[in-house]
Phi, psi and omega in degrees: 000144177298127174299136178289145170313144182298335187288337181247025174270128171308131189314320186291344182263353181286135175284162180305314173302311178303311183300319180289326174288327170294317179294331179284323173298312183292326173307310179294319180285332173287318176305315171304319178293317180299320179289328177294321179281306178275323177278325184247356183053043179219076180305140181272352184203172179286150180306321183291333176281323173299311182302321181302313180299318175299315179293316176304319174303307188300315188298314182297320176296321177301314184278336180226074175301334183292340187260003189300136184275160174288334177261026181304138176299332177296346182242015187235149182229122177064221180216166178304138182300140178304147179280346178280352174242161171288151183272146185232093186294150181264122175295335169230121179317144174257101178266178177252180186245143172292162178248150174235139185245351180213159182304325180295331176294317183288321180297320172292319179301318179287327176290323173294329176290326182286327184287325181293311184280357181059044183260133180278181186288335175284336184293147185284132175213082178284146178228154172269158173224128187213149179300146183261107183288128177267089183214216181239131186279137185226140175242121188247104186265117170257137178236116182059029180086003180254137176289118186258312181218136174244131181217135173302170182288326180056229184269011179095335180260317184224134175242186177262137179283111180232036187304310182306317186287325179293327178303341182271353178279112181295331179283355179256123179289138177270342178226141181241129188276142170074014178256130169241156180077202186264139172217114175255117179260143180233149181188208192230127174273136182212174168226143186280164179297326180285323182292320179294318168312311175292328182289309186299322178304318177295316181294319176300318181291331182276001175083011180267170189273136183272168180264153180281328174202174185300332182290317183295317180298323178293301174306311176293330173288324182282337185262042170273134173301326178258115189294342176296322171296317179298317179304325182282352178261143184275074183273147174230168188221132164253128169262142181208004185201187181209165173247245183289139172222142174278334176219142185306144170279335186179179178265344184220168175305319185292313176300316177299315183288325172301319180298316178300324173307308184294329175286355180111001179277148172280132172237165188275133184282351177269009172290131181216141179274124176251138185274334189210179184287323179305316183289328178295310182294322180295319178296325177304306181297327179297310177303313177308310185294328179276355189319304187293345183257354192281336173090010180199154185285129160239157179231016180163193179230140184256130177245142177222139172297121188297313183290124185291316182296324174300311178307308180302323176293321186282332178055215194229153170243120174051239186260008180223156176288157173278348193257005179212154182206148179260114184268098182286153177285162184294143171285175183292145183256160169207170180240141174201184180256130181281114184267328182198160175236117189254141175263126173253140174249123183275176178306321184264020177087356181295132177262113178251116184283141180230133183272131172266127188247155167291129185296139188213152180270128170232123172054038171090002187234135177275129187236147182225010177205161178217151182283134169250005176065291180193182183301319176302323189291312185302312181288331175296315186268353179056061182267126188233148175299137179101349182290157170266119182242159171262119175248157183224124175271090182228110181093338183213144182297325179282121186278171183244142169283116181256350178201148171254131178269087191302327189287351180251011186286132183288147176305132173092359178294122188263142175310139182279137184255115183290125187300145176258001177227154183289127178292343178278304193249350184079004179286161178306141172249117181248157178231120178285159175296132174091349181266140172274350186247139181265132181232142175293137181266010183291332178056221186294351182274349181275123177297332180291319185285312182307314181298306183301325181289321176292320174302316181300309185307316185264002182295166188304320180267008178247250181272353173047066182265108183298130174096356179248080172266195190299306185300311182300313176301319180293326175292314175297328174289316175294328177283356180061047178257314183230129178248320189217163192307320189293328188303324182304310194281002178251355182306321187287315179302315183292327176293315181288345178269355177078010185285333181217160176226091184284342176292343181282357189263163181282146173256132180277167186299326183285352180096345170283161191272124173242120183283139179200137179300136177175182183272163184304126186236103185296334184294349179276355183308307183302317180290321174295321188284333172296326181286315181300318182289320171299326182287310187307323179292350185246026178276355182231064190280154172302142190295322187285333172288326175298314178295322172304312189303323182302344175069043182283148178300131171077002184252106185245202185298315184296307189294330183290328181284324183294322180291316177300319173292333176284311187270334187083307183237154181292326182295312180303313179301311181290330180291310182305318193286315183292318176301327188285343178300332176279357179058041171264218183298334181289317183302310189295330182293308184307313173298330180290346177288124174311111186107349187253113172246192187295327181298309183292315179303316182305314180307314175298309191289319176295322178299315176285344172297325178287125184300319183298320180296309181301314179308313181292324175297318181296322172298319185294323186284347175288337179263331187234159178226101183291140185276148173307146174266121182260149179304143179300138183288140180195152176266009180296137168307339179252009186298125183088348180278152174260121187241140172240129175259144181211159181077185175267117173272135197265335193248347177201162182284169177294328175291332183280317181295321181292318178291333183284315176304307182301321181292337170269013176094356182280162175261125178261122181241158181262353177225160185272127173213183183295344181269358181282133177268320180221138169250113178267100183259118176260183178307147180080007182291138187238252189286336175296316181302313179300313173304323176297314185295325182285331177275341180084026175278141187296128186251133179236148165285169176289332175297316185296317182302314176302322176288324180297322186268006175086026178084013174130355178062000000 
């Protein structure tokens, strides 16, 4: 069967090199789409297709955090402002929102907010819900009530100065009564369906180019060099947010938007305060039902935490706030036939089912496979080969099967039996209690896992060995030259001893080594020697890279760095991991690391429980010497210091305090020892306080801690 294009390959099936290639492709595609959409008002693709690219990028970054690019779309907002307008810096950044594509995503968002704020299930957590207008974001800066600057979002930090054009929009007041100081109102410029149709009809009569949709028409009309052209266009504006303020608009989102309305701005009448998730989802469905009757384009519903003090505590992540999310409407669906179910074996031995479909076009893209997630998913939906299925591209380039059309099931279609042996090596495939995934027990003897582990080991954000890519690793494994990581570092010795002859293989045009049967080719010596030099240069790897390279479950670049910073040396890390198997002090210490939970700790422990893994590490350490991890450089007074928090904190939650300390370069621990520099003790401090006093550790009150770090850093 023909292999699927990389762009349509499920994220869970990607190798590290494939994921890196996909991230590069997605970065280019999304940047091009952003420039066309935000900079030229001429989108290259439908919104659903763009959302799918963004979601696929996010999913790959989640599964391969070590591969996240410096130009990642997940850290960028909009596009650079056009050179045809003066630049207008934003006093407060204009960020974008994370997306939710299903009710479950919204439920998880609400739960995530509760966890961060440390709110119980019975605590009040109201949110607002309002239509997500499909238009152009705008910031309006008023000084002492007079409109001074109107700017597009641009790249989030700097926008385009479109003040003269905005002055022609009747929905936007030029003066605000009773306002002193600075007030920045934010909202969306849009065009109604009726006005859009009339505008296009007029353009067509004049022999001019028409707009593709109301959003393009609104953006193109606002971003005219001649303000007279803008004045002739029927633009409208909804206010829903704010930027810099000399005085608060209210204590809540609802109060603040009501204040904007009182000042003369148009606000959306469908905005509603919801007391719980059920009410949020009900309002989402209500807005979706009214969508065709609104007279303007919306593409979802935006939820925001109502209390502004909660919003301030929640803060921001990357390019979006923690306190808001956009619940997008469903993407296009299609019906096709399920022709086969294939089982893919991943680097960690996970058996992942993939539906092979009769090719069908969904949202402008031809797709031929869909994710089936796991055994439970197949059984829950009773998916059988030969079924007619409804698929949906929502949130990922790879569609999901959302429904099986039972009435169209062919006679004789049998329930799918998930394999209990690995299709690659024949080893038992077991499913642990509480796990949704069945895994091959073959470990390093399974070719699928061995090759993937080696690929990961040499990848860019792991050991980063130049000249050893996917093809080279596959070929060396097939030729029985490399079986495990330590073998890579013995290549030069074996070459000199005559045990292997890498010079006898072909060299690719790009200079990398491609193994192939053939006669000895002396011209390959330079390429082979370059490979040996690249390997030699990695004999003293950074500790976090080395930990990441081992390929332990749940351990990517970020978690590897957490462990490296906490333990400092690989010996300390390995001893802790082996000791943690007994769930004693070592286990407690591991869990005390901010960002490390039972799942992550379990991945490390299970790795070192296996004798063949421990032996492989010993052989590897005979060849390499991981470097000690030094504390991150920082001018903070607590950089490199070990801090323990105990008792009840009054101005912030424990999670907030730990995150703050880590951001300032401190190490956060859950237990007091002679290595502890500061114990921050709130009311109710107990044994940790006594232990700190006995060891002579500096004890700080919460206010003293805040004074030490400068009020919060």
